[in-house]
N, C-alpha and C positions, 0 to 999 in steps of 0.2 A: 811155173808152167805157163804155156801159151794156150789160150782158148781161141779157136777159130769159129767165129759166129756164122750163122746161116748166110749172111751177106758177104762172107769172106774176110771181114775185118778181124784183126787179131787183138785180143785183150790179154795183157800179161797179168798173171795172178800169182801171189805168194800165199801158200796155205800152211799153217802150223797147228799142232795139236792133234789129238787122236782123231782118226777118220770117222769114228762113230759118236763123237762128242757133240755137244750143243753147238750149232753153227753160229758164228758171229761174222757179219759183214763189216769189214773195217774200211772207213773212208779216211784216207790219209790226209795229212795237212797240206798247206800251201808250200810249194817248192819242196815237196817230199815225195815219197813213192811207196809202193807196195812193200819194200824191204823193211819198213818199220815193223812189220809183223814179226820179224825175227827177234826183235827186242822183247816181244810178248810171248815168245815160244815157251819158255819155262813156266810162266804163269798159266798159259793156256793148257799145258799138259797137267799141271797140278789141279786146276779147276775143272778139268775135262771140258774145255772149250775148243772148238775147231775154228780158228781165226782165218777168214778168207779175205785177202786184201788185193783188189784189182788196182792197177794204175788207171788214172783217168785219161780221157782221150788226149793223145799227143805227148803224154808224159811217160817217162820210163820206157817200157817195152810195148805200150799200147798204140795202135794206129790212131790217126787223127779222126775226129768226128766233131763237126761244129755244134756247139751247144748255144742255144739262144738265151737260156737262162739256167739258173741252178737246177730248177725242177726237171730239166731235160735229163739230168744224170740218172733219174729213176729208171729210165729205159735201159741204160747200160747195166744198172744193178740187177734188173729183172733178167736180162739176157745172161748175166754171169750165174745167177742162181739157177736159171733153167738149165744151162750147160752143165752145171755140177749136180743137177737133180736134187736141189735143195728146195723144199716146199716153203719154208719160212725160216727166218733167222733173226737173232738179235742184231741190232745195228749200232756200231760204235763210230762216232765222229770225233776226231782230234783236231783242235785248233781250226785251221781253215777248212778242214773236212767236216766240221760240225754242220754247216748249212747243207751240205750234200747228204749227210746222214738224216737230217731233219726232213729233207725233200723226199727221201724214201718213205719215211713214216707217214708223210702227208699224202703222197701220190700213189703208193702201193701198200695201203694199210694191211691188206690180207697177207702180205709176205713178211711183215715186220712184227716180231713177237714183243720186242722191247727196244728202247732207245737209250743210249748213254752218250752224253755230250761232255767231253773233257776239254777244258780250256777253249771252248768254242767261240770263234769269231762271230759277232752279231751282225745284224742288218746294217746296210750302209748309212742309214740315217740315225743310228744309235750314237750316243755321245762317246767321244774319244778321251775324255778326261781320265788321267791315270795311265794312258798309253805313252810309251817312250816316244820322244820327238821323232826319232828316225822312223818308227812304225807309222806314225801319223803322216809324215811326209810321203812315205812309200804308198800308202793307201790313197792319198790325195793325187799323186802322180798317176796311180793306176786308174783312177776315175777319168783323168784327162787323156791318158795314153797307155792302155794296158800293154800294148806291144813294147813300148819303151820300158815299162815296169818289168816285164818278163826278161827283156834284154839285159837290164841292169842286174837282175838277180842271176842271170846266166854268167855275167862277168864275175860275180862273186864265186860262182861254181868253178870258173877257170882259175881263180885265185886259190880256191880250196884244193885243186889238183896240184898246184905248184907249191903252195905253202899252207898246209892245213892248220898249223899253229897260228899263223897270222889271221887266217880266215876265222878261226874260233875266237880270237881276241876281238875281232871286229863284231862278230855275232853277239858277243857278251857285252858290248857297249850299252850302257844304260840298263842292263839287266840287274835284278837284285842279287845280292851276294849268294843267296841260296841256289839260284840258277847257275851262277858262275861256278860254284862248287860242283853242282851236278854235272856240268859239261866238262869238268876236269876228270870225272870218273871214267876210266877207260871204256867200259861197256857202253854207257850212254853216249860218250863222245864219239865212239866209232859208229854207233847206230845213226846218230845225227848226221855225221859226215857221209856215210854210205847212202842214206836215204836222199840227202840233198843232191849228191853227185848223180845218182841214178835218175832223179827227176829231169835232169837236163841232158840225158844221154842222146836224145834226138834233137837237141836245141831247145829254144825257149818258147816255142809255139804253145805247148800244153799249159805251161805256167801262165803265160800271157792270157790264155783263154780263161783259166781259173780266176785271174785278177779281174777280167772283164765282167764275168757273170757274178762274181762276189760283190762287186761295187755297183751293181745295178739291181733293180727289183728282181727278187728271186723267183717269182711266179707261183708261189704257194702261200698258204696262210698257216702260221704256226698254231693258231687256235683250233685248226682242224685235226691236229694230231691226237689220236686216241690211245696209242700204245703206251704202256707204263714207261715213264721217262725219268731218268736221273740226270741231273746237271751238276757236274763236279768241276770245281775251280779253286785255284789258290788265291788268297787275298793279297799276295805280294806280286802277282802277275803284272808285268809292265808291257808284255806283248799284246795281250788281250785283256782289257781291264775287267775287274770282277763285276762291275755293273752290268756287263753283257750277260753274265750268268744269271743275275737277278732278273733281267728282262726276259730271258728265255723261260725262267721258272714261272714268271707271271703270265707269260703268253701261252704256254703249253698247259692244257688242263691237267690238274693233279700232279704236275711234275714235282719231283722231290729234289730240293736244292741242298747240296753239300759243299760248304765253303771250308777249305782246309787252311787254317791259320798258319802263316809263315811260309806257305808254299808258293812257288812261282810257276812259270809256264812249262819249264822242263823238269823241275824237281818233283812235280806232282805225279810223274810217271817213272820216277826212280825205282819205285816198288810197284810194278805193274799188277801184281796179284791183288794189292790193296784196292787199286782202281777198278779192276775187272770183276771183283767178287760179286757184285750185284747182278751180273749177267749169268751167274752159275746157278741161280735158283730155279 
């Protein structure tokens, strides 16, 4: 669906699960889109969750809006919740969406019932040991030139349109075997491809903006988060190292850390019901 906000700006939103179920605001990953919600649809229906996934500014079907820092995303989240007449929601952040989810918990605490961070990317000064070399290089380039970083990921999207199998082989480079197997499963494979391609439907501006704000100070304090928080991560993850999860858990008061042995960045969501169950309480 498309939400037209009071200022005329359009935000594209995907919503799955029963209309009267517990609302969950999904903050999608980097170079991803609202369409990730479709992968969660079956789990959402089973757990009676209503997953609401907006595209961030400039990505997918959402109009551009300049963000100065990650914390600015909380305004967009508020406008989406207002437009859908949702008083409060659980917030789910996946991968590069983790910081945006945490920003909601810090900046609009009255609207956030709980917070779940899955394979969440950490602050720009956190150590990168355990991260695949290509991921480290990408983040380093993004700090120097986020526009170039967005453009280079857009070139990969062009490759994915022409040759999805080659794109997936490149995406699996330096991934653990458990993630390679997960991306070979048709359902997860198709979800990953669809979400990635949709992220660049309007070009690379939105992804470049995400890179810019993610690799600079975020504009909020993790210690200020009061919502019940779960941090879920696989110890075989080479996209975002598991030490980022441990840092989140130390920084957010009373956060519960769940490390899944043998799981990577993609495999941890191969069974979405297992990951989302904590939000159904």
